[in-house]
C-alpha positions in Angstrom: -12.6 31.7 18.7 -13.3 31.2 14.9 -12.4 27.7 13.5 -9.3 27.5 10.9 -9.1 25.4 7.9 -6.0 26.7 6.6 -2.9 27.0 8.1 -1.9 30.3 6.1 -5.3 31.6 8.0 -3.2 31.0 11.2 -0.6 32.6 10.2 -2.1 35.8 8.9 -3.8 36.0 12.4 -0.9 35.2 14.3 1.1 37.8 12.3 -1.5 40.4 12.4 -1.9 40.1 16.3 -5.4 39.2 16.4 -4.8 35.7 18.3 -1.8 34.3 19.9 -0.3 30.6 19.9 -1.0 30.5 23.5 -4.8 31.5 22.8 -5.1 29.0 20.3 -3.6 26.0 22.2 -6.0 27.1 25.4 -9.0 27.2 22.7 -8.0 23.2 21.7 -7.5 22.0 25.1 -11.0 23.5 26.1 -12.4 21.2 22.9 -10.7 18.4 24.0 -12.2 18.8 27.3 -15.7 19.3 26.2 -15.4 16.5 23.8 -13.9 13.8 26.2 -16.4 11.5 25.7 -15.3 10.8 22.2 -12.0 9.2 23.4 -9.6 10.4 20.7 -6.6 11.3 23.0 -5.1 8.7 25.1 -2.9 11.8 26.8 -2.8 15.4 26.5 0.4 17.6 26.7 -1.5 20.8 27.9 1.1 22.5 30.2 3.8 21.5 27.8 2.1 22.7 24.8 1.3 26.1 26.4 5.0 26.6 27.1 5.9 25.5 23.6 3.1 28.0 22.4 4.7 30.7 24.5 8.3 30.2 23.0 6.7 30.4 19.5 5.1 33.3 20.2 8.3 34.9 20.9 9.9 33.9 17.9 6.8 35.2 15.8 7.7 38.6 17.6 11.0 38.1 16.7 10.4 37.2 12.8 12.3 33.9 13.3 9.0 31.7 13.3 9.0 28.5 11.2 6.2 27.5 8.5 3.9 25.8 11.3 4.0 28.5 13.8 0.9 27.9 15.8 -0.3 25.2 14.2 -1.8 23.0 17.1 -0.9 19.0 15.6 -2.1 15.2 17.6 0.2 12.4 17.3 -1.2 9.0 16.6 0.2 6.7 19.3 2.7 4.7 17.2 4.9 7.7 17.0 8.0 8.2 18.9 8.2 11.4 20.4 11.2 11.9 23.1 10.3 11.4 26.6 6.7 11.0 25.8 4.6 7.7 26.0 3.9 5.7 23.3 1.8 2.5 23.5 -0.1 1.7 19.8 -3.3 1.9 21.9 -1.7 -1.3 23.8 -1.2 -3.2 26.8 2.0 -4.5 26.0 3.7 -0.8 26.0 2.5 -0.1 29.5 4.4 3.0 30.8 6.9 2.8 27.8 8.5 6.4 26.9 10.3 7.1 23.8 13.8 7.9 23.7 14.2 9.6 20.7 11.9 11.6 18.1 10.4 9.9 15.0 11.8 11.9 11.8 8.6 13.5 10.7 8.1 14.7 14.7 12.2 16.2 14.2 10.6 17.9 11.4 7.5 19.4 12.4 9.2 20.5 15.5 11.4 22.2 13.4 9.2 24.4 11.9 7.6 25.2 15.0 4.6 23.0 15.3 2.9 22.3 18.5 2.0 18.9 19.8 -1.1 18.5 22.0 -1.6 14.8 22.8 -1.3 11.1 21.4 -4.3 10.0 20.1 -6.5 6.6 20.3 -5.9 4.2 17.8 -6.4 0.2 17.0 -4.1 -1.7 18.8 -0.7 -1.5 17.0 -2.8 -0.4 13.7 -4.6 -3.5 13.4 -8.0 -2.7 12.5 -10.5 -0.4 10.4 -12.8 1.2 13.0 -10.6 1.8 15.8 -12.7 -0.7 18.2 -9.4 -2.7 18.7 -7.9 -0.2 20.9 -7.2 -1.4 24.6 -8.4 1.7 25.9 -11.9 1.3 24.4 -13.1 2.7 20.8 -13.5 6.2 19.7 -16.7 7.8 18.3 -17.4 9.9 15.5 -18.3 13.3 16.1 -20.7 13.3 13.1 -22.9 10.3 14.9 -21.5 8.7 18.1 -23.1 5.8 17.3 -20.8 5.0 14.6 -17.5 4.6 14.0 -14.7 6.9 12.7 -12.6 4.7 10.7 -9.4 2.9 11.9 -7.0 2.6 12.6 -6.3 6.3 12.6 -9.8 6.9 14.1 -8.4 9.3 17.1 -6.6 11.2 15.1 -9.1 11.9 12.4 -11.9 12.7 15.5 -9.3 14.8 16.7 -9.1 17.4 13.9 -13.2 16.4 12.8 -14.3 18.0 16.4 -11.7 20.9 16.3 -9.4 19.4 18.9 -6.3 20.1 16.8 -5.8 22.1 13.3 -4.1 18.7 11.9 -2.8 15.3 13.1 -0.6 12.6 11.9 -1.6 8.9 11.3 -0.4 6.0 9.4 -1.5 3.8 6.7 -0.8 0.1 6.1 -3.7 -0.8 4.3 -6.3 2.6 4.3 -5.4 3.5 8.0 -5.8 7.5 7.2 -7.9 7.1 4.2 -10.9 5.3 5.5 -11.3 7.2 8.6 -10.7 10.5 6.5 -13.5 9.3 4.5 -15.8 8.5 7.4 -15.0 11.8 9.1 -15.2 14.2 6.1 -11.3 14.9 5.9 -8.4 15.1 3.8 -6.3 11.7 4.3 -3.0 11.0 2.2 -1.2 7.8 1.8 2.3 9.0 0.4 4.0 7.1 -2.3 5.9 4.1 -0.1 9.3 5.9 0.6 8.2 9.1 0.0 8.2 10.0 3.9 10.3 8.4 6.4 9.4 5.5 8.7 12.0 6.3 11.3 10.2 6.1 15.0 6.9 4.5 13.7 5.9 1.1 15.5 5.7 -1.0 12.9 2.9 -3.0 12.0 4.1 -4.3 8.3 7.1 -2.6 7.4 6.8 -2.8 3.5 3.2 -1.1 3.2 3.2 1.3 6.5 3.3 4.9 5.5 3.0 7.9 7.6 0.4 10.7 6.6 -1.2 13.8 7.0 -5.1 14.0 8.2 -6.3 17.8 7.6 -9.3 20.1 6.7 -7.6 21.3 3.8 -5.9 20.5 0.6 -3.7 23.5 1.1 -2.2 21.9 4.7 -1.9 18.5 3.2 0.4 19.7 0.7 2.5 21.9 3.2 2.4 18.9 5.7 3.7 16.6 3.2 6.4 18.9 2.0 8.1 19.4 5.2 7.7 15.5 6.2 9.3 14.5 2.9 12.6 13.9 2.0 15.9 11.6 2.3 16.5 10.1 5.7 19.4 8.1 6.6 18.0 6.4 9.5 15.4 4.6 6.8 17.1 2.9 4.1 13.8 1.9 2.1 12.6 5.4 1.4 13.5 7.3 -1.8 16.9 9.4 -0.9 15.7 12.8 -2.5 15.6 16.0 -1.2 12.2 17.6 0.2 9.7 17.8 -2.6 8.0 21.2 -2.3 4.1 20.8 -2.9 2.3 24.2 -4.4 -1.0 25.0 -4.5 -1.5 24.9 -8.4 -4.6 24.4 -10.9 -3.6 23.7 -14.2 -6.2 24.6 -17.1 -5.7 20.8 -18.4 -8.2 17.9 -19.1 -7.2 14.9 -17.4 -8.0 11.4 -17.8 -9.8 9.2 -15.2 -9.6 5.5 -14.9 -12.3 3.9 -13.3 -12.1 0.2 -11.6 -15.6 -1.1 -12.8 -15.2 -4.1 -10.2 -15.5 -1.1 -7.6 -18.3 1.1 -8.8 -20.3 -1.8 -9.4 -19.8 -3.5 -6.8 -22.8 -5.6 -4.9 -21.8 -4.2 -1.3 -21.1 -0.4 -2.5 -23.6 1.6 -0.8 -26.6 3.2 -2.8 -26.0 6.7 -1.9 -22.1 5.9 -2.3 -22.9 4.8 -5.6 -25.3 7.6 -6.6 -22.5 10.3 -5.6 -19.7 8.6 -7.8 -22.1 8.4 -10.9 -22.5 12.3 -10.3 -18.9 13.1 -9.8 -17.8 11.0 -12.9 -20.8 12.9 -15.1 -19.9 16.0 -14.0 -16.2 15.2 -15.0 -17.2 14.0 -18.0 -19.4 17.2 -19.2 -16.6 19.5 -18.3 -14.3 17.3 -20.8 -12.3 15.3 -18.7 -12.1 11.4 -20.2 -13.2 8.6 -18.0 -12.2 5.1 -19.0 -13.3 2.0 -17.0 -10.8 -0.9 -16.4 -11.4 -4.4 -15.4 -9.4 -5.5 -12.2 -10.3 -9.2 -11.9 -7.7 -9.4 -8.8 -10.0 -6.8 -6.9 -11.6 -10.1 -4.7 -7.7 -11.2 -4.2 -6.4 -8.1 -3.0 -7.8 -8.0 0.5 -6.5 -11.9 1.0 -3.1 -11.3 -0.3 -3.2 -8.3 1.7 -3.8 -9.7 5.1 -1.2 -13.1 4.4 1.6 -10.8 3.7 1.0 -8.1 6.6 -0.1 -10.4 9.1 3.3 -12.5 8.1 5.1 -9.2 8.7 3.2 -8.5 11.6 4.1 -11.7 13.8 8.1 -10.9 12.9 7.8 -6.9 14.1 5.9 -7.9 17.2 8.0 -10.6 18.4 10.2 -7.9 20.0 7.4 -7.5 22.9 8.2 -10.2 25.0 7.7 -8.4 28.6 11.7 -8.7 29.6 12.9 -5.5 28.4 10.2 -2.7 28.6 6.5 -2.6 28.8 3.9 -5.2 30.4 5.2 -8.2 32.3 2.9 -10.5 33.6 2.7 -10.7 37.5 1.8 -14.3 36.9 5.3 -15.2 35.3 7.5 -18.0 37.3 10.4 -18.3 34.8 11.5 -17.2 31.3 8.9 -19.1 29.5 6.2 -18.0 31.3 7.4 -14.8 31.2 7.1 -14.9 27.4 3.6 -16.6 27.2 2.0 -14.8 29.8 3.0 -11.3 29.0 2.3 -11.5 25.4 -1.2 -13.3 26.0 -2.0 -11.1 28.4 -0.7 -7.9 27.1 -1.7 -8.3 23.3 -5.4 -7.8 22.8 -7.6 -10.4 20.8 -7.3 -8.7 17.2 -3.4 -8.7 17.5 -3.2 -12.5 18.6 -5.1 -13.3 16.0 -2.9 -11.6 13.3 0.4 -12.8 15.2 -0.9 -16.5 14.9 -2.1 -16.0 11.0 1.4 -14.5 10.1 3.2 -17.4 12.2 0.9 -20.1 10.1 1.5 -18.2 6.6 5.3 -18.4 7.4 5.8 -22.0 8.6 7.8 -24.2 6.7 4.6 -26.1 5.4 2.6 -23.4 4.5 4.9 -20.6 3.5 5.1 -21.7 -0.7 1.1 -22.1 -0.6 0.1 -18.8 1.3 3.0 -16.3 1.5 5.0 -16.9 -1.5 1.7 -16.8 -3.6 0.5 -13.6 -2.0 3.9 -11.7 -3.0 3.5 -12.9 -6.6 0.0 -11.6 -6.3 1.2 -8.3 -4.8 3.8 -7.9 -7.9 0.9 -8.8 -10.4 -1.5 -6.2 -8.7 1.7 -3.4 -8.8 2.5 -4.1 -12.7 -1.5 -4.0 -13.3 -1.7 -0.8 -11.5 1.3 0.7 -13.3 0.0 0.1 -16.8 -3.6 1.3 -16.0 -1.9 4.3 -14.8 0.4 4.9 -17.9 -3.5 5.3 -20.0 -4.5 7.5 -17.3 -3.6 10.3 -15.1 -5.1 9.3 -11.8 -7.6 6.1 -10.8 -10.9 7.2 -9.4 -13.2 5.4 -6.9 -15.1 5.5 -3.8 -12.5 5.4 -0.5 -14.9 3.3 1.2 -18.0 1.0 0.3 -20.0 2.6 2.6 -20.1 5.8 5.0 -19.1 5.3 8.7 -20.9 1.9 9.8 -22.5 1.5 13.4 -20.3 0.4 16.4 -20.2 -3.4 16.9 -22.1 -3.8 13.5 -18.5 -5.6 12.0 -16.9 -6.2 15.3 -17.8 -9.7 15.5 -17.0 -10.9 11.9 -13.5 -10.5 11.6 -13.8 -11.0 7.5 -16.6 -8.5 7.4 -14.1 -6.0 9.2 -11.5 -6.8 6.8 -13.3 -6.3 3.8 -13.9 -2.6 4.9 -10.3 -1.9 3.2 -11.5 -3.3 -0.2 -11.0 -0.1 -1.9 -7.7 1.2 -0.1 -5.4 -1.8 -0.1 -4.5 -1.5 -3.5 -2.5 1.6 -3.1 -0.7 0.2 -0.3 0.2 -3.3 -2.2 1.6 -1.3 -5.1 3.3 1.2 -3.2 1.5 4.1 -4.9 0.3 7.7 -3.5 -3.4 7.8 -2.9 -5.3 10.5 -1.2 -8.8 10.6 0.0 -11.1 13.6 -0.6 -14.0 15.0 1.3 -16.3 15.4 -1.4 -19.9 14.6 -0.4 -22.4 13.7 2.3 -25.0 11.5 2.4 -28.8 12.0 3.4 -28.1 11.5 7.1 -25.1 14.0 6.9 -22.3 11.1 7.1 -19.3 12.4 4.9 -18.9 10.3 1.5 -15.0 10.2 0.6 -13.6 9.5 -2.8 -10.1 8.1 -3.7 -7.8 9.5 -6.2 -4.5 7.2 -6.7 -1.4 8.4 -9.4 2.1 6.4 -9.9 4.8 6.6 -7.5 6.3 10.0 -6.6 3.7 11.7 -8.4 1.9 13.6 -5.6 1.6 17.0 -7.1 -0.2 15.7 -9.7 -2.3 13.8 -7.3 -2.6 17.4 -5.3 -3.3 19.4 -8.8 -6.0 16.7 -9.7 -7.5 16.7 -6.3 -8.1 20.7 -6.6 -10.1 20.2 -9.6 -12.5 17.5 -8.3 -13.1 20.0 -5.2 -13.7 22.7 -7.5 -16.3 20.5 -9.7 -17.6 19.1 -6.5 -18.4 22.7 -5.3 -20.6 23.7 -8.4 
C-alpha cells in the first residue's frame, strides 16, 4: 500500500474505492507488528480498530462520513479514552481504565477518526528522550541507537515509521516539538487555551497543551481546527468557537525575529547552525525582513520552567495514593505505608525527583526564594516575548540545539537532559503558539527541525508563515 502524507489523499482514494478503511487499518497493524522493536506502542486496539473501520466504510458508502474518515490516529498514553487503559507510562496507574473521553478524543471520534493504540511516553510526560517510561525507551526509526525525543516519543515514532497516519501528543515544555524535530514531523504546540485539556492526565496544568503530530502542514491545520473550540469542562481555555484553519500562501513579506543568544549559543550543533544560517539567508534574499534581538533571559528560562512545573507536578500527582485506583504496594500494612510504599514503588526515579523538587520549592521556607521568583521571571518572559512579536510576525530559531542524541547520552545527567528543552520552553512559559517544521536533515540523514513562534491565538498566521518556509526549503 502506498504511503499517505495528507488526509485529503486518503479521502480521495476512499471515495474512488481504490482503498477501504479496513485495508488501511490492516496496513497500519502490519506496520506496528513489523516495528515492534521500536517500542512505540504500549497497547494496540487491533480488533476494535477494524470494527470501527468497517463502520466508517459503511458511512462513506452512504455519504455520511466525517472529515477524518479513514484517518488512523495513535494516542499518547496521557489521554483519556473511555473504557481503555491510560497510565502515563507509569506503574502507579497499573490496570486503570478511563471512565470518559477526553474532549479531543470526543471531537476526533465525531469526525470518524480511528484510534489504533496508545503510545509510550516519558512517565507523566516528564522527560526529553522517552527514556523515563516504566515500559522501556522508544527507539528512533531513523537510527535505533538514538532517542526519538520526549515526552511524546512514542507518538512521534508511530507516525515516523508509518504505524499511524497521525498522532496526538502533549507539550509542557517542548514535548511535541522536540520529538517532532528528532523524527522529521510537524509538531504543533497550540496557544494555551486553544484546545481543551479535559481528559489529559496533568503534569503542569498552566503549561500543558495537547497538539497534533503529522507528516504534512495540511493535516496539522485540519486536526487543530477539529480539536479547538470552547469547552465548558476546561475553564482555563478561550471560550471561542472552533477555528477553521485553511491552507493559504499569501504573497507577502514577513518580518522574522531571531534570538541572538539561540543562534550563537555555544551548545548549538554545527550542522544545525549551518542550516539555520542557510534558511535565514534564503529568507533575506527573497525580501523577508530578518532582525536579531537579545534575550538575556535565555539562561533563566529552563530553571524557571522547572521550578514552576515541578511545583505544579507535586500538587497534581498527589492524587495517586494507592488507595482508590492504580498500583497498591503488596508490602503495605496500614494507611501510612500504603501511601509511602505505593508511591515510592509506583513512581519512577525522574517523577520522584520532580515531586520532591516541587514540594521543596513550595515549602514555606523557600516559597519566596524559588516559586514566587520563578513566577516573576515567567511574567517578564511573557511580556518580553509579546514585545518582540509586536515588531515581528514570528520568532524563528532551531527547535533543538542538536539532532537526536544517543540513547543513554544524557540520562545520567538530569541537568543536561533538562537543557534539551532550552529552545522550546519559552512558548510554554509565555503561552504562545509554536510549531516545529521538518525542513532539513544533517549529513547523517537525521532530521533537523526549525521552530516558529507567533502571538497568542495567531495559529493561522503561524501556518501561513510555515508554508512560506516550506516553499523556501524545497527550492
